[in-house]
C-alpha positions as CSV (number, residue, x, y, z in Angstrom):
1,X,-18.2,12.0,60.2
2,X,-18.5,11.1,63.9
3,X,-15.3,9.3,64.9
4,X,-17.0,6.3,66.4
5,X,-19.2,5.8,63.3
6,X,-16.1,6.2,61.1
7,X,-14.3,3.5,63.2
8,X,-17.2,1.1,62.9
9,X,-17.7,1.7,59.2
10,X,-14.0,1.0,58.4
11,X,-13.6,-2.1,60.5
12,X,-12.1,-5.1,58.7
13,X,-10.7,-8.5,59.8
14,X,-6.9,-8.4,60.1
15,X,-5.0,-11.6,59.5
16,X,-1.4,-10.2,59.0
17,X,0.5,-9.0,62.0
18,X,3.9,-7.4,62.4
19,X,5.0,-9.5,65.4
20,X,5.1,-6.5,67.7
21,X,3.6,-6.8,71.2
22,X,0.4,-5.2,72.3
23,X,1.2,-2.9,75.2
24,X,0.1,-4.5,78.5
25,X,-1.8,-1.4,79.5
26,X,-3.6,-1.4,76.2
27,X,-4.6,-5.0,76.5
28,X,-5.9,-4.4,80.0
29,X,-7.9,-1.4,78.7
30,X,-9.4,-3.5,75.9
31,X,-10.5,-6.2,78.3
32,X,-11.9,-3.8,80.9
33,X,-13.8,-2.0,78.1
34,X,-15.2,-5.3,76.8
35,X,-16.5,-6.1,80.3
36,X,-19.0,-3.3,79.9
37,X,-20.7,-5.1,77.0
38,X,-24.4,-5.9,77.4
39,X,-25.5,-9.3,78.6
40,X,-28.9,-11.0,79.0
41,X,-30.5,-9.9,82.3
42,X,-27.1,-8.6,83.3
43,X,-26.2,-12.2,84.0
44,X,-22.7,-11.6,82.8
45,X,-22.5,-15.2,81.6
46,X,-19.4,-14.5,79.6
47,X,-15.8,-15.0,80.7
48,X,-12.5,-14.4,78.8
49,X,-9.3,-16.3,78.7
50,X,-6.3,-14.6,77.2
51,X,-3.4,-16.6,75.8
52,X,-0.1,-15.1,74.8
53,X,2.3,-18.0,75.1
54,X,3.7,-18.8,71.7
55,X,3.6,-22.6,72.1
56,X,-0.1,-22.4,73.2
57,X,-0.8,-20.1,70.2
58,X,0.7,-22.7,67.9
59,X,-1.6,-25.4,69.4
60,X,-4.6,-23.2,69.1
61,X,-3.8,-22.6,65.5
62,X,-3.4,-26.3,64.8
63,X,-6.8,-27.0,66.5
64,X,-8.4,-24.3,64.4
65,X,-7.6,-25.7,61.0
66,X,-4.0,-24.4,61.0
67,X,-4.9,-20.7,60.6
68,X,-1.4,-19.1,60.5
69,X,-2.5,-15.8,61.7
70,X,-3.4,-17.3,65.1
71,X,0.1,-18.5,65.5
72,X,1.4,-15.1,64.5
73,X,-0.9,-13.0,66.6
74,X,0.3,-11.5,69.9
75,X,-2.8,-12.4,72.0
76,X,-5.7,-14.8,71.5
77,X,-8.9,-14.3,73.5
78,X,-11.3,-17.2,74.1
79,X,-14.9,-15.9,74.6
80,X,-16.6,-18.3,76.9
81,X,-20.3,-18.9,77.5
82,X,-20.0,-19.1,81.3
83,X,-23.0,-20.4,83.2
84,X,-20.8,-21.7,86.1
85,X,-20.9,-18.1,87.5
86,X,-24.7,-17.8,87.4
87,X,-25.2,-21.5,88.5
88,X,-23.1,-20.8,91.6
89,X,-25.1,-17.6,92.2
90,X,-28.4,-19.5,92.1
91,X,-27.1,-22.5,94.2
92,X,-25.7,-20.1,96.8
93,X,-29.3,-19.1,97.7
94,X,-30.6,-22.6,97.5
95,X,-32.1,-22.3,94.0
96,X,-31.2,-23.9,90.6
97,X,-30.2,-22.4,87.3
98,X,-31.6,-24.3,84.3
99,X,-29.9,-21.9,81.8
100,X,-27.2,-24.4,80.5
101,X,-29.8,-27.1,80.3
102,X,-32.1,-25.4,77.9
103,X,-32.0,-24.5,74.2
104,X,-32.7,-20.9,75.2
105,X,-29.7,-20.8,77.5
106,X,-27.4,-22.1,74.8
107,X,-28.7,-19.3,72.5
108,X,-28.3,-16.7,75.3
109,X,-24.7,-17.8,75.7
110,X,-24.0,-17.5,72.0
111,X,-25.7,-14.1,71.6
112,X,-23.8,-12.7,74.6
113,X,-20.5,-14.0,73.2
114,X,-21.3,-12.3,69.9
115,X,-22.0,-9.0,71.7
116,X,-18.7,-9.4,73.7
117,X,-16.5,-10.2,70.7
118,X,-17.8,-7.1,68.9
119,X,-17.0,-4.9,72.0
120,X,-13.5,-6.4,72.0
121,X,-13.0,-5.7,68.3
122,X,-14.2,-2.1,68.6
123,X,-11.8,-1.4,71.5
124,X,-8.9,-3.1,69.6
125,X,-9.5,-1.0,66.5
126,X,-9.9,2.2,68.5
127,X,-6.4,1.7,70.0
128,X,-4.9,1.1,66.5
129,X,-4.5,-2.7,66.7
130,X,-6.0,-5.3,64.5
131,X,-8.1,-8.4,65.0
132,X,-9.9,-11.2,63.4
133,X,-12.8,-13.3,64.9
134,X,-12.1,-17.0,65.0
135,X,-15.2,-19.3,64.7
136,X,-13.1,-22.4,64.0
137,X,-12.5,-23.1,67.7
138,X,-15.9,-24.7,67.7
139,X,-14.5,-27.6,65.7
140,X,-12.3,-28.5,68.7
141,X,-14.5,-27.6,71.6
142,X,-13.6,-30.8,73.6
143,X,-9.9,-30.2,73.2
144,X,-10.1,-26.5,74.1
145,X,-12.3,-27.3,77.1
146,X,-9.6,-29.6,78.4
147,X,-6.7,-27.2,77.5
148,X,-8.4,-24.4,79.4
149,X,-9.5,-26.6,82.3
150,X,-13.1,-25.5,81.9
151,X,-15.6,-26.6,84.6
152,X,-19.1,-27.7,83.8
153,X,-21.4,-25.1,82.3
154,X,-18.5,-23.3,80.5
155,X,-17.9,-23.6,76.8
156,X,-15.8,-21.7,74.3
157,X,-18.0,-20.0,71.7
158,X,-15.7,-17.8,69.6
159,X,-12.1,-16.6,69.7
160,X,-10.2,-13.4,68.7
161,X,-6.7,-13.1,67.3
162,X,-5.1,-9.7,68.2
163,X,-2.0,-8.0,67.2
164,X,-0.3,-5.0,65.5
165,X,-1.5,-5.0,62.0
166,X,0.7,-5.0,58.9
167,X,0.0,-2.2,56.5
168,X,-1.9,-4.0,53.7
169,X,-3.7,-1.5,51.4
170,X,-6.9,-2.7,49.8
171,X,-8.7,-1.3,46.8
172,X,-11.8,-1.0,49.1
173,X,-13.3,-2.7,52.1
174,X,-14.6,-6.2,51.5
175,X,-18.1,-5.7,50.0
176,X,-21.4,-6.4,51.8
177,X,-24.7,-7.4,50.3
178,X,-26.6,-4.4,48.8
179,X,-28.1,-2.3,51.6
180,X,-31.7,-2.7,50.4
181,X,-31.3,-6.5,50.6
182,X,-30.1,-6.2,54.2
183,X,-32.5,-3.7,55.7
184,X,-36.3,-3.9,55.3
185,X,-39.2,-1.9,56.8
186,X,-42.3,-3.6,58.1
187,X,-41.8,-6.9,56.3
188,X,-39.2,-9.3,54.8
189,X,-38.5,-9.1,51.1
190,X,-37.3,-12.5,49.8
191,X,-37.0,-11.3,46.2
192,X,-34.7,-8.5,47.3
193,X,-32.6,-11.0,49.2
194,X,-32.2,-13.2,46.1
195,X,-31.3,-10.2,43.9
196,X,-28.9,-9.0,46.5
197,X,-27.1,-12.4,46.6
198,X,-26.6,-12.3,42.8
199,X,-25.3,-8.7,42.8
200,X,-23.0,-9.5,45.8
201,X,-21.6,-12.5,44.1
202,X,-20.4,-10.4,41.2
203,X,-19.1,-7.7,43.5
204,X,-17.1,-10.2,45.6
205,X,-15.5,-11.7,42.5
206,X,-14.6,-8.2,41.3
207,X,-13.1,-7.3,44.7
208,X,-11.1,-10.5,44.7
209,X,-9.6,-9.7,41.3
210,X,-8.9,-6.1,42.4
211,X,-6.8,-7.2,45.3
212,X,-5.1,-10.2,43.7
213,X,-6.7,-12.7,46.1
214,X,-8.1,-15.1,43.5
215,X,-7.5,-17.9,46.0
216,X,-10.3,-16.6,48.2
217,X,-13.8,-18.1,47.6
218,X,-16.6,-16.1,46.3
219,X,-19.7,-15.5,48.5
220,X,-21.6,-18.5,47.0
221,X,-18.5,-20.7,47.1
222,X,-17.9,-19.9,50.8
223,X,-21.6,-20.6,51.7
224,X,-21.5,-24.0,50.0
225,X,-18.1,-24.9,51.5
226,X,-19.3,-24.2,55.0
227,X,-23.0,-25.2,54.9
228,X,-23.5,-27.8,52.2
229,X,-22.8,-30.4,54.9
230,X,-22.7,-30.3,58.7
231,X,-19.6,-28.2,59.5
232,X,-19.0,-28.8,63.2
233,X,-20.3,-31.5,65.5
234,X,-21.1,-29.8,68.7
235,X,-23.8,-31.9,70.5
236,X,-21.3,-34.2,72.3
237,X,-19.0,-31.4,73.3
238,X,-21.8,-29.3,74.6
239,X,-23.2,-32.2,76.6
240,X,-19.8,-33.0,78.1
241,X,-19.7,-29.5,79.5
242,X,-23.2,-29.7,80.9
243,X,-25.1,-28.0,78.1
244,X,-28.3,-29.4,76.7
245,X,-30.8,-28.2,74.0
246,X,-34.1,-28.8,75.9
247,X,-37.2,-26.8,76.1
248,X,-38.7,-28.5,79.2
249,X,-36.9,-29.3,82.5
250,X,-38.4,-31.6,85.1
251,X,-39.9,-29.8,88.0
252,X,-38.1,-30.2,91.3
């Protein structure tokens, strides 16, 4: 199998680290590789902030629902939707940038952050390190914006905890929904999706039992835990950083 495909097909989230340091030159290579990720209109509206200080890692962990692996990782990367850069670019030629003021701009920032964190993870895994993506930073956007001294039009979207992975054999990679309920041709198949959910639920319970992780929620349990009620309150934090969710902006 092609080595790149093999790497991508065997990716998994790593939440147990040895405590060893990532080599500085490897971390720099990961970051420089990630910078080549695609961005909408090549606007490069993503910036990264790397934290390695142990006291700060502990605080990040606390603000992210006390996820122990954040405290134990060697480096934490904040992936920021950064419209400060493109706003400056527009203002420098006497024009405006309405990106952070629109719903489309907020979506662009989130999409580009997703592309970026995937590029980071691919580079991390290629060098033999481990990582897990941290979405819980969104529950403390205001606190993180203050901690990182972010200007207007910059907001943390997602984080990544990196380190040297502990060797933890699994019976198999964590299952995904059946392939034919994930990929469709020409049109969506709602029935296949429903059947896929039921099959996946059974498979997740089996995987959990195989790996002695009965404390982990099943697929349905996780969905209900996160989405039965509003999970994160983001509107106030977004607005405090200059982001809006509008479709129309007043003409100049």
